C-alpha positions as CSV (number, residue, x, y, z in Angstrom):
1,M,0.0,0.0,0.0
2,G,2.9,2.4,0.8
3,L,4.6,1.7,-2.5
4,L,1.4,2.4,-4.4
5,L,1.0,5.8,-2.6
6,L,4.7,6.6,-3.5
7,L,4.2,5.8,-7.2
8,T,1.0,7.8,-7.3
9,S,2.7,10.8,-5.7
10,T,5.6,10.5,-8.1
11,L,3.4,10.3,-11.2
12,L,1.4,13.4,-10.1
13,S,4.6,15.4,-9.4
14,S,6.0,14.4,-12.8
15,Y,3.0,15.8,-14.5
16,F,3.8,19.3,-13.2
17,H,7.7,19.0,-13.3
18,P,9.4,19.2,-16.7
19,G,12.7,17.4,-15.8
20,I,11.1,14.1,-14.8
21,M,10.7,11.1,-17.2
22,V,8.3,8.3,-16.4
23,D,7.9,5.0,-18.3
24,A,6.7,1.5,-17.3
25,Q,10.1,0.5,-16.0
26,R,11.7,3.5,-14.3
27,I,11.3,7.1,-13.3
28,F,14.0,9.8,-13.4
29,T,14.7,13.5,-13.4
30,I,17.8,15.6,-14.5
31,R,18.3,17.9,-11.6
32,D,21.5,19.8,-12.8
33,I,24.5,19.7,-15.1
34,T,27.7,21.8,-14.7
35,L,30.9,22.2,-16.6
36,S,34.2,23.1,-15.1
37,I,37.7,23.6,-16.4
38,E,40.7,22.3,-14.5
39,P,43.1,23.4,-13.2
40,S,41.9,26.9,-14.2
41,T,40.1,28.8,-17.0
42,D,43.3,30.8,-17.6
43,V,46.4,28.7,-18.3
44,V,49.7,29.0,-20.2
45,R,50.7,27.0,-23.2
46,G,51.6,23.4,-22.4
47,T,49.3,23.0,-19.4
48,N,47.3,19.7,-19.2
49,V,43.7,20.9,-19.1
50,T,40.6,18.8,-18.2
51,V,37.0,19.8,-19.1
52,R,34.7,18.1,-16.5
53,C,31.0,17.7,-17.1
54,K,29.0,16.7,-14.0
55,A,25.3,15.8,-14.1
56,I,23.0,15.1,-11.1
57,V,20.2,12.7,-12.0
58,S,17.5,11.3,-9.7
59,S,15.9,8.0,-10.7
60,F,13.7,5.2,-9.3
61,G,14.7,1.6,-9.7
62,Q,17.9,-0.4,-9.7
63,E,18.8,-0.3,-13.4
64,V,21.4,2.4,-14.4
65,L,20.2,5.0,-16.9
66,S,22.1,5.3,-20.2
67,R,23.4,8.9,-20.8
68,E,24.8,10.7,-23.8
69,Y,27.3,13.5,-23.1
70,T,28.3,16.1,-25.7
71,I,31.0,18.8,-25.3
72,Y,30.7,21.9,-27.4
73,K,33.3,24.5,-28.2
74,G,31.3,27.5,-29.3
75,N,28.7,26.0,-31.6
76,N,30.8,23.0,-32.7
77,K,30.8,19.5,-31.2
78,V,34.3,18.5,-30.0
79,Y,33.5,15.4,-28.0
80,T,30.6,12.9,-27.6
81,K,30.4,9.9,-25.2
82,N,27.7,7.5,-24.0
83,S,27.9,6.4,-20.4
84,S,25.9,4.0,-18.2
85,T,27.3,5.3,-15.0
86,S,26.8,8.3,-12.9
87,E,30.5,9.3,-13.1
88,D,31.5,12.7,-14.4
89,L,32.5,13.0,-18.1
90,L,36.2,14.1,-18.5
91,Y,37.4,15.7,-21.8
92,P,41.2,16.0,-21.6
93,L,43.2,18.7,-23.4
94,P,46.8,17.6,-22.9
95,D,49.6,20.1,-23.6
96,A,47.0,22.9,-24.2
97,R,47.6,25.3,-27.1
98,V,46.2,28.8,-27.9
99,S,44.0,27.1,-30.4
100,N,42.2,25.4,-27.5
101,T,41.0,28.9,-26.3
102,G,37.2,29.2,-26.5
103,K,33.9,28.9,-24.8
104,Y,32.8,25.4,-23.7
105,H,29.6,23.9,-22.5
106,C,28.2,20.4,-22.2
107,R,24.8,18.7,-22.8
108,I,23.3,15.5,-21.4
109,N,20.6,13.5,-23.1
110,I,18.6,10.8,-21.3
111,K,15.7,9.2,-23.2
112,G,15.3,12.4,-25.2
113,E,15.3,14.6,-22.2
114,E,18.2,17.2,-22.5
115,M,19.8,19.8,-20.3
116,N,22.7,22.2,-21.0
117,S,25.3,23.5,-18.7
118,R,26.5,27.1,-18.4
119,V,29.2,28.3,-20.7
120,E,32.8,28.5,-19.4
121,K,35.7,30.2,-21.3
122,L,39.1,28.7,-21.5
123,T,42.0,31.1,-22.3
124,V,45.4,29.6,-23.2
125,T,48.3,32.1,-23.6
126,G,51.7,31.8,-25.1
127,L,52.7,31.0,-28.7
128,S,55.9,29.3,-29.9
129,K,58.4,31.3,-31.9
130,P,58.0,30.6,-35.6
131,V,60.9,29.0,-37.5
132,L,61.8,30.1,-41.1
133,H,63.7,27.7,-43.5
134,L,64.9,28.3,-47.0
135,D,66.1,25.7,-49.5
136,K,69.3,27.7,-50.0
137,D,70.6,31.2,-49.3
138,V,72.2,32.2,-52.7
139,F,70.1,32.6,-55.8
140,S,70.5,33.8,-59.3
141,E,68.5,36.7,-60.6
142,G,65.0,35.4,-61.4
143,E,65.5,32.1,-59.7
144,E,62.6,30.7,-57.6
145,I,63.0,30.5,-53.8
146,M,61.2,27.9,-51.6
147,A,60.5,29.1,-48.0
148,T,58.9,27.2,-45.1
149,C,57.5,28.9,-42.0
150,T,56.7,26.6,-39.0
151,A,54.8,27.2,-35.8
152,P,56.2,24.4,-33.6
153,G,53.6,22.5,-31.6
154,E,50.7,24.8,-32.6
155,T,47.3,23.6,-33.8
156,G,44.1,25.0,-35.3
157,S,43.6,27.5,-38.1
158,I,46.9,29.5,-38.6
159,F,47.5,32.5,-40.8
160,F,51.2,32.8,-41.9
161,Y,53.0,35.9,-43.2
162,L,56.3,36.1,-45.0
163,H,58.0,39.5,-44.8
164,E,61.0,41.4,-46.3
165,G,61.2,44.2,-43.8
166,N,57.7,45.7,-43.6
167,N,56.7,44.4,-47.0
168,V,54.6,41.2,-47.1
169,L,56.0,38.8,-49.7
170,R,53.4,36.0,-49.3
171,E,50.6,35.1,-46.9
172,G,48.2,32.2,-46.5
173,L,45.7,30.4,-44.2
174,V,46.3,26.7,-43.4
175,N,45.1,24.1,-40.8
176,T,48.5,22.8,-40.1
177,N,51.5,24.3,-38.2
178,H,53.6,25.0,-41.3
179,F,53.3,27.1,-44.5
180,E,55.3,26.5,-47.7
181,T,55.5,29.1,-50.5
182,K,57.6,30.0,-53.5
183,F,58.6,33.5,-54.7
184,R,61.3,35.4,-56.6
185,F,63.1,38.7,-56.0
186,S,63.1,41.3,-58.8
187,R,66.2,43.1,-57.4
188,V,69.7,41.8,-57.0
189,G,71.5,42.1,-53.7
190,I,71.1,41.0,-50.1
191,H,67.5,40.5,-48.8
192,G,66.5,39.8,-45.2
193,I,63.3,37.9,-44.7
194,H,61.3,36.6,-41.7
195,C,57.9,35.1,-40.9
196,K,55.2,35.2,-38.2
197,Y,51.8,33.7,-37.8
198,T,48.4,34.3,-36.2
199,V,46.3,31.6,-34.5
200,I,42.6,32.2,-35.2
201,T,40.1,31.2,-32.5
202,M,36.8,32.9,-33.5
203,P,36.1,35.6,-32.6
204,D,39.7,36.1,-31.2
205,S,43.1,35.9,-32.8
206,F,46.6,35.7,-31.3
207,M,49.7,37.0,-33.0
208,S,53.1,35.3,-32.6
209,N,56.5,36.9,-32.3
210,E,58.7,37.2,-35.4
211,S,60.9,34.3,-36.6
212,N,64.6,34.3,-37.1
213,I,65.8,36.6,-40.0
214,L,67.5,34.8,-42.9
215,S,69.7,36.6,-45.5
216,V,69.2,35.8,-49.1
217,S,71.8,36.8,-51.7
218,V,70.5,37.4,-55.3
219,E,73.2,37.6,-57.9
220,E,72.8,39.4,-61.1
221,L,73.0,37.7,-64.4
222,S,75.7,38.9,-66.8
223,I,73.3,39.1,-69.8
224,K,72.2,42.7,-70.6
225,P,70.2,44.5,-73.3
226,V,71.9,47.2,-75.4
227,L,70.1,50.1,-77.1
228,E,71.7,52.2,-79.9
229,I,70.1,55.1,-81.8
230,F,71.6,56.8,-84.9
231,P,72.1,59.7,-85.3
232,Q,72.7,60.6,-81.6
233,T,72.7,64.5,-81.7
234,K,71.2,67.4,-83.7
235,I,68.1,65.5,-84.7
236,Y,65.4,67.4,-86.5
237,E,61.9,66.5,-87.5
238,G,61.9,64.5,-90.6
239,D,65.3,63.0,-90.0
240,P,65.5,59.1,-90.3
241,L,66.3,57.3,-87.0
242,N,67.9,53.9,-86.9
243,I,67.3,52.0,-83.7
244,L,69.2,48.8,-82.7
245,C,68.3,46.5,-79.7
246,T,70.8,43.7,-79.0
247,I,72.1,41.5,-76.2
248,R,75.5,41.6,-74.4
249,N,77.1,38.5,-72.8
250,L,74.6,36.1,-74.4
251,A,75.6,32.6,-73.2
252,R,72.7,30.6,-74.6
253,P,69.8,31.9,-76.8
254,D,67.1,29.8,-75.3
255,N,63.9,31.4,-73.9
256,I,65.1,35.0,-74.6
257,H,62.8,37.7,-76.1
258,L,63.6,41.3,-77.0
259,Y,61.0,44.1,-77.2
260,L,61.7,47.6,-78.7
261,S,59.1,50.3,-77.8
262,Q,58.7,54.1,-78.1
263,G,56.7,55.4,-75.1
264,I,53.8,52.8,-74.7
265,K,53.9,51.9,-78.4
266,L,55.7,48.6,-79.3
267,L,57.8,49.1,-82.4
268,S,59.2,45.6,-82.9
269,S,60.3,42.4,-81.2
270,G,62.8,39.5,-81.8
271,N,64.9,36.9,-80.1
272,T,68.5,38.1,-80.1
273,K,68.4,41.3,-82.2
274,V,65.9,44.0,-83.2
275,N,66.5,46.7,-85.9
276,H,64.0,49.4,-86.6
277,S,63.8,52.7,-88.6
278,I,61.4,55.6,-88.1
279,V,61.1,59.3,-89.1
280,A,61.8,61.6,-86.1
281,L,58.8,63.6,-85.0
282,A,58.8,66.3,-82.3
283,S,55.1,65.5,-81.5
284,E,55.9,61.9,-80.5
285,P,57.6,60.8,-77.3
286,G,61.4,60.6,-77.5
287,D,61.7,57.8,-74.9
288,F,62.9,54.5,-76.4
289,E,63.2,51.2,-74.5
290,C,64.9,47.9,-75.2
291,R,63.5,45.2,-73.0
292,L,65.0,41.7,-72.5
293,E,62.9,38.9,-71.0
294,M,64.5,35.6,-70.0
295,G,62.1,33.4,-68.1
296,N,61.1,35.5,-65.1
297,V,64.0,37.9,-65.5
298,A,63.4,41.2,-67.2
299,K,66.1,43.8,-68.0
300,V,65.7,47.2,-69.6
301,A,67.9,49.6,-71.5
302,A,66.4,53.1,-72.2
303,K,67.4,56.3,-74.0
304,T,65.8,59.6,-74.7
305,V,66.1,61.4,-78.0
306,L,65.6,65.1,-78.3
307,V,64.0,66.1,-81.6
308,T,64.1,69.7,-82.7
309,E,61.0,71.1,-84.5
310,L,61.3,72.2,-88.1
311,F,58.4,74.5,-87.4
312,S,56.0,74.8,-84.5
313,V,52.4,73.8,-84.4
314,P,50.5,76.6,-86.2
315,T,48.2,79.0,-84.4
316,L,45.1,80.3,-86.1
317,T,43.6,83.7,-85.2
318,M,40.8,85.9,-86.5
319,S,40.5,89.6,-86.9
320,P,38.4,91.4,-85.9
321,A,37.8,89.4,-82.7
322,E,34.1,89.7,-83.2
323,V,32.4,89.6,-86.6
324,F,28.8,89.9,-87.8
325,Q,27.2,87.8,-90.5
326,K,28.3,88.7,-94.0
327,E,31.0,91.1,-92.7
328,R,34.6,90.8,-93.9
329,M,37.0,88.9,-91.7
330,T,40.6,87.7,-91.9
331,L,42.1,84.4,-90.6
332,T,45.9,84.3,-90.0
333,C,47.9,81.1,-89.6
334,K,51.4,81.3,-88.3
335,S,54.3,78.9,-87.2
336,E,57.7,79.5,-85.8
337,I,60.5,78.2,-88.1
338,A,63.9,76.6,-87.3
339,S,65.8,78.8,-89.9
340,E,68.9,76.7,-90.3
341,R,67.0,73.7,-91.8
342,L,63.9,75.3,-93.3
343,N,63.1,78.4,-95.5
344,R,59.8,80.2,-94.9
345,G,58.9,79.7,-98.5
346,E,59.0,75.9,-98.0
347,L,56.1,76.1,-95.5
348,I,52.7,75.7,-97.0
349,Y,49.5,76.8,-95.2
350,T,46.0,75.6,-96.0
351,L,42.6,75.6,-94.3
352,E,40.5,72.6,-93.5
353,P,37.7,72.1,-94.5
354,D,37.6,73.9,-97.8
355,S,36.0,77.4,-97.3
356,P,35.1,80.4,-99.5
357,L,37.9,82.4,-97.9
358,T,40.6,83.7,-100.3
359,P,44.4,83.4,-99.7
360,L,45.9,86.9,-99.6
361,A,49.4,85.9,-98.5
362,P,51.1,82.8,-97.0
363,G,48.9,81.9,-94.0
364,V,46.5,84.8,-94.5
365,F,42.9,84.1,-95.7
366,S,40.1,86.7,-96.1
367,G,36.4,86.7,-96.9
368,K,32.9,87.2,-95.6
369,A,31.6,85.6,-92.5
370,L,29.0,82.9,-93.0
371,L,25.4,83.0,-91.7
372,Y,26.2,80.1,-89.2
373,D,29.0,78.9,-87.0
374,F,31.9,77.3,-88.8
375,N,35.1,75.4,-87.6
376,Y,38.4,76.2,-89.2
377,T,41.7,74.3,-88.9
378,C,45.1,75.5,-90.2
379,V,47.3,72.9,-91.8
380,A,51.1,73.6,-92.1
381,K,53.3,71.3,-94.3
382,A,57.0,71.2,-95.0
383,K,59.4,68.3,-95.9
384,G,56.7,65.7,-95.3
385,I,55.9,67.0,-91.8
386,V,52.2,68.0,-91.3
387,K,51.0,69.9,-88.3
388,R,47.5,71.1,-87.5
389,S,46.4,74.0,-85.4
390,E,43.7,73.8,-82.8
391,T,40.2,74.2,-84.2
392,L,39.0,77.8,-84.4
393,T,35.2,78.1,-84.2
394,V,34.0,81.3,-85.8
395,C,30.6,82.3,-84.5
396,P,29.3,85.2,-86.6
397,K,27.1,87.5,-84.5
398,I,23.7,88.5,-85.7
399,S,22.9,92.1,-86.0
400,V,20.0,93.2,-83.8
401,S,16.5,93.6,-85.4
402,T,14.3,96.6,-85.0
403,P,13.0,96.4,-81.4
404,K,9.3,96.2,-80.5
405,I,8.0,98.5,-77.8
406,S,4.9,97.9,-75.7
407,V,3.5,98.4,-72.2
408,E,4.0,95.6,-69.7
409,G,0.7,95.3,-67.9
410,K,-1.4,98.5,-67.8
411,A,-0.5,102.2,-68.3
412,V,-2.3,104.2,-65.6
413,L,-2.1,108.0,-65.7
414,G,-0.1,109.3,-62.7
415,Q,1.1,105.8,-61.7
416,P,4.4,104.1,-62.4
417,F,4.2,101.4,-65.2
418,K,6.7,99.4,-67.2
419,I,7.7,99.8,-70.9
420,R,8.9,96.6,-72.6
421,C,11.6,96.7,-75.3
422,Q,12.8,93.6,-77.1
423,S,14.2,92.6,-80.5
424,D,13.2,89.3,-82.1
425,V,16.8,88.4,-83.2
426,G,20.3,89.6,-82.4
427,S,23.4,88.3,-80.6
428,L,23.7,89.0,-77.0
429,P,24.5,91.2,-75.1
430,I,22.1,93.8,-76.4
431,N,21.9,97.3,-75.0
432,Y,18.4,98.8,-75.0
433,T,18.0,102.6,-74.6
434,L,14.6,104.2,-73.8
435,L,14.0,107.6,-75.4
436,K,11.3,110.2,-74.8
437,G,11.2,112.4,-77.8
438,Y,14.9,112.2,-78.6
439,D,16.1,112.4,-75.0
440,Q,17.7,109.3,-73.6
441,L,16.1,108.2,-70.3
442,G,18.2,105.1,-69.5
443,T,20.0,102.1,-70.9
444,I,19.7,98.4,-69.9
445,S,22.2,95.7,-71.0
446,V,20.5,92.3,-71.6
447,R,22.7,89.2,-71.5
448,L,19.9,86.6,-71.6
449,P,17.1,86.2,-74.1
450,Q,14.7,88.4,-72.2
451,P,13.2,91.9,-72.7
452,A,14.4,95.2,-71.1
453,L,11.9,96.8,-68.8
454,F,11.9,100.5,-68.1
455,T,9.7,102.2,-65.4
456,V,8.1,105.5,-66.2
457,T,5.2,107.7,-65.1
458,I,3.1,110.0,-67.3
459,T,0.7,112.9,-66.4
460,K,-1.0,113.3,-69.7
461,P,-2.5,110.6,-72.0
462,E,-0.7,112.0,-75.1
463,E,2.7,111.5,-73.5
464,I,2.6,107.8,-74.1
465,K,3.3,108.4,-77.8
466,E,6.6,110.2,-77.1
467,Y,8.4,107.0,-76.1
468,M,10.7,104.9,-78.4
469,C,13.5,102.5,-77.7
470,E,16.9,101.8,-79.4
471,A,18.7,98.4,-79.7
472,K,22.4,97.9,-80.2
473,N,24.9,94.9,-80.0
474,N,28.2,96.4,-81.1
475,H,27.0,96.4,-84.7
476,K,27.3,99.7,-86.5
477,N,23.5,99.8,-86.9
478,A,21.3,100.8,-84.0
479,P,17.7,100.4,-85.1
480,L,15.0,102.5,-83.4
481,S,11.5,101.2,-82.6
482,Q,8.2,102.8,-83.6
483,R,6.6,105.2,-81.1
484,L,4.8,103.6,-78.3
485,N,1.1,103.1,-79.0
486,A,-0.9,102.0,-76.0
487,T,-4.1,102.7,-74.2
488,V,-3.7,105.0,-71.1
489,I,-6.1,104.4,-68.3
490,E,-7.2,107.6,-66.6
491,P,-8.2,107.1,-62.9
492,L,-11.8,107.9,-62.0
493,M,-12.7,111.2,-60.4
494,G,-15.7,113.3,-59.6
495,L,-18.4,110.6,-59.1
496,T,-21.9,112.1,-58.9
497,L,-25.3,110.6,-58.0
498,T,-28.3,112.1,-59.7
499,V,-31.9,111.3,-58.7
500,T,-34.9,111.4,-61.1
501,P,-37.7,112.5,-60.5
502,H,-36.7,115.6,-58.5
503,L,-36.4,114.9,-54.7
504,P,-39.4,116.9,-53.5
505,E,-41.6,115.3,-56.2
506,I,-40.9,111.6,-55.4
507,S,-44.2,109.9,-54.4
508,E,-45.5,106.4,-54.0
509,G,-45.8,104.5,-57.3
510,D,-43.2,106.6,-59.0
511,H,-40.4,105.1,-61.1
512,L,-37.0,106.1,-59.5
513,Y,-33.7,106.5,-61.5
514,L,-30.4,106.7,-59.6
515,I,-27.9,107.9,-62.1
516,C,-24.1,107.5,-61.4
517,G,-21.7,109.5,-63.6
518,T,-17.9,110.0,-63.4
519,K,-14.8,111.0,-65.4
520,G,-12.2,108.4,-66.4
521,T,-11.4,105.6,-68.8
522,P,-14.1,102.9,-69.2
523,P,-15.0,100.2,-68.7
524,V,-16.3,101.3,-65.3
525,T,-17.9,99.1,-62.6
526,F,-20.7,100.9,-60.7
527,K,-22.2,99.8,-57.4
528,W,-25.2,101.3,-55.6
529,Y,-25.6,101.1,-51.9
530,R,-28.2,102.0,-49.3
531,V,-26.8,103.2,-46.0
532,G,-27.2,100.5,-43.4
533,K,-26.6,97.6,-45.8
534,E,-23.2,96.2,-46.5
535,Q,-24.0,94.5,-49.8
536,P,-24.6,96.6,-52.9
537,L,-28.1,97.0,-54.2
538,H,-26.9,96.6,-57.7
539,T,-23.6,96.1,-59.6
540,T,-23.0,96.6,-63.3
541,T,-20.0,97.3,-65.6
542,S,-20.4,99.9,-68.4
543,E,-18.4,100.9,-71.4
544,K,-19.6,104.4,-70.7
545,N,-18.9,106.9,-67.9
546,N,-22.4,106.8,-66.6
547,T,-25.3,104.4,-66.0
548,D,-28.4,104.2,-63.9
549,Y,-30.1,101.9,-61.4
550,Q,-33.9,101.9,-61.6
551,V,-36.4,101.3,-58.8
552,P,-40.0,100.9,-60.1
553,N,-43.2,101.4,-58.2
554,L,-41.8,103.2,-55.2
555,S,-43.3,102.8,-51.7
556,K,-42.6,104.3,-48.3
557,A,-40.2,101.4,-47.6
558,H,-37.8,102.8,-50.2
559,S,-37.2,105.9,-48.2
560,G,-33.6,106.2,-47.1
561,T,-30.0,107.4,-47.9
562,Y,-28.3,106.2,-51.0
563,Y,-24.8,106.5,-52.6
564,C,-22.8,104.8,-55.3
565,E,-19.2,103.7,-55.9
566,A,-17.2,103.3,-59.1
567,V,-13.9,101.6,-60.1
568,N,-12.0,101.0,-63.4
569,H,-8.7,99.3,-64.4
570,A,-6.8,102.0,-62.5
571,N,-8.1,100.3,-59.4
572,N,-8.9,103.5,-57.5
573,I,-12.4,103.5,-56.0
574,V,-14.4,106.7,-56.0
575,R,-17.6,107.3,-54.0
576,S,-20.4,109.8,-54.5
577,E,-22.0,112.0,-51.9
578,E,-25.0,110.5,-50.0
579,V,-28.5,111.4,-51.2
580,T,-31.5,111.1,-48.9
581,I,-34.8,110.1,-50.5
582,E,-38.3,110.5,-48.9
583,V,-41.2,108.9,-50.7
584,R,-44.4,110.9,-50.2
585,L,-48.1,109.9,-50.5
586,A,-49.5,109.5,-54.0
587,L,-51.6,112.5,-55.3
588,W,-54.7,110.4,-55.8
589,K,-54.6,109.3,-52.1
590,K,-54.4,113.0,-51.1
591,A,-57.4,113.7,-53.4
592,V,-59.4,110.8,-52.0
593,I,-58.7,112.0,-48.5
594,G,-59.8,115.6,-49.4
595,G,-62.9,114.3,-51.1
596,V,-63.8,112.1,-48.2
597,C,-63.4,115.1,-45.8
598,L,-65.5,117.3,-48.1
599,L,-68.2,114.6,-48.3
600,V,-68.2,114.3,-44.5
601,V,-68.6,118.0,-44.1
602,S,-71.4,118.0,-46.7
603,V,-73.3,115.3,-44.9
604,L,-73.0,117.1,-41.7
605,V,-74.3,120.3,-43.4
606,V,-77.3,118.4,-44.9
607,G,-78.0,116.7,-41.7
608,S,-78.1,120.1,-39.9
609,V,-80.5,121.5,-42.6
610,L,-82.8,118.5,-42.3
611,Y,-82.8,118.9,-38.6
612,F,-83.8,122.5,-38.7
613,R,-86.4,121.8,-41.4
614,S,-88.1,119.2,-39.4
615,K,-88.4,121.9,-36.7
616,R,-89.8,124.5,-39.0
617,G,-91.4,122.4,-41.8
618,A,-89.6,124.3,-44.5
619,A,-89.3,121.8,-47.2
620,P,-88.5,124.3,-50.0
621,L,-85.5,125.3,-47.9
622,Y,-84.2,121.7,-47.8
623,D,-84.5,121.2,-51.6
624,G,-82.5,124.3,-52.2
625,I,-79.8,123.3,-49.8
626,E,-79.6,119.7,-51.2
627,G,-79.2,121.0,-54.7
628,R,-76.4,123.3,-53.7
629,V,-74.5,120.5,-51.7
630,T,-74.7,118.0,-54.6
631,K,-73.4,120.6,-57.0
632,G,-70.5,121.4,-54.7
633,I,-69.4,117.7,-54.5
634,R,-69.5,117.3,-58.2
635,D,-67.5,120.5,-58.8
636,S,-64.8,119.2,-56.3
637,V,-64.5,115.9,-58.1
638,A,-64.3,117.6,-61.4
639,S,-61.5,119.7,-60.2
640,L,-59.2,116.6,-59.3
641,P,-56.1,116.1,-61.5
642,A,-56.4,113.9,-64.6
643,D,-53.8,111.3,-63.3
644,V,-55.7,110.9,-60.0
645,S,-59.1,110.6,-61.8
646,N,-57.5,107.9,-63.9
647,R,-56.2,105.8,-60.9
648,S,-59.4,105.7,-59.0
649,S,-63.1,106.3,-59.5
650,Y,-65.2,108.1,-57.1
651,S,-68.9,107.4,-56.4
652,I,-70.9,110.6,-55.9
653,P,-74.4,109.9,-54.4
654,A,-77.4,111.3,-56.3
655,T,-79.2,112.2,-53.2
656,V,-78.3,112.8,-49.7
């Protein structure tokens, strides 16, 4: 019963503990694993080092668990072992070297369950001194040398360097402790060489000391190239040159090559002798080289030849310095001559390409300039020598055309405005001069294809026609433009507001005219306002200096204060004086009111008469009064104005 409880408890705990393994036969858990380095993590070269991996495993049962240990250096496996005991795993590093430096950790695996130890770093210091060996110490010029550099007792990846002083002769990476290489010296004499190496333990590296220095003697071969040039002095252009390249102290002609060159140009080649002839030219380099190559040995003989010019490279000039299309010009070609070998008459000048210019004298050509740019080259010839000048590009200038004059923007009387002056064609720079009448006001030099702009102010419209402009670009002609013809905008002034009908006569039902008039250049934009309202009542643009705003069928609601504003292209706003309008009652209403009042009075009179008659019984008196009242009303109606009688009809009773 106790065993059953123990198993149950263990199973439950394994469900919640990740390091525990349970199967039908046994139960275990990996409690810990550690890695240690003995005797220390920092040791010197030659120390016997042991990497110990210790694991603590708890298990149930008598059978020993099989374990797999793995030792890692960095990310690389360096040792793996299976064990059926609980003893520590030992990884020996006897006679440790710098290449053993690195970070180590171990891993244990039991039935698929793994655990890693912490990382420990081993540092091994101390490198052996490299040893340099040569197959011999005396060599002939061009002979191959075999060198071996050894790092005694070192292991791992090693990078070797072979030096002569501070210069690296050879280098290479190997996985052994020695490095072999072959090389040659290009210079004769005594050479001191040494080597050293670097042990690479990623990410670190360790450099050794320098090896022993070995002296190498390189002896010169007796064979030499010989360069001869005839003639040797006073060489002029056109003279023939004979060049001979040979070998001195030739023992055996095997594997020998000769190369004759002038500057970087190869003239000829051969085995034991090269002979070459050329014509001397001052324009070509005078450096000659005879090169001997025998296997890996190369020897050079060089000479410099000074060649005197028969005549210099010609120069081509033009006069005048600036020329306009179709104007006469002269091209002059000239060379300096070595008088002792060449007469001036022997030197012939021509122009390339063919042109319509006419030769006037040796090297002098004259004619008219073309309508377009043209390239000329002078060619000088004498005794088979041909020399060309630098190309001269003649760019004939274009005379300036008659300038056009206009107004930039708007010309407003009394305000500054700009006058534009520009020619359609003409070589830059162009000087534009503004004139008023024939008086010069100013000059503007234009160096880009753009107009000249002058700022002026006029006080009278007719002044605009007094302006002209002149254009000039060093040509003898200076064309003058026509007189300026442009519209002058006169600013508005004296705005008036006229009201029709006359103010005292304005009555209800009338047709009102608000007439705005001003002085200035149309078109004019008019706006009518009523005091108390920000927005205009009406806006219109007119090609005349006056216009009106109509208000039909006036009522008392139209009474108020009015004014108008006007503006034209001069952008100055003018405002009229304010006018107060009072709309009176219509005449027919006044007449109706008067008639009604008269009728009421008449009724009162008739009523009074009837009253007195009833008292006295005087019927004849009533008839007489009635007749007179009726006649009075009819006479009043008949006296109303015609327009009132047309607007309304009145009913006059026949009897009262």
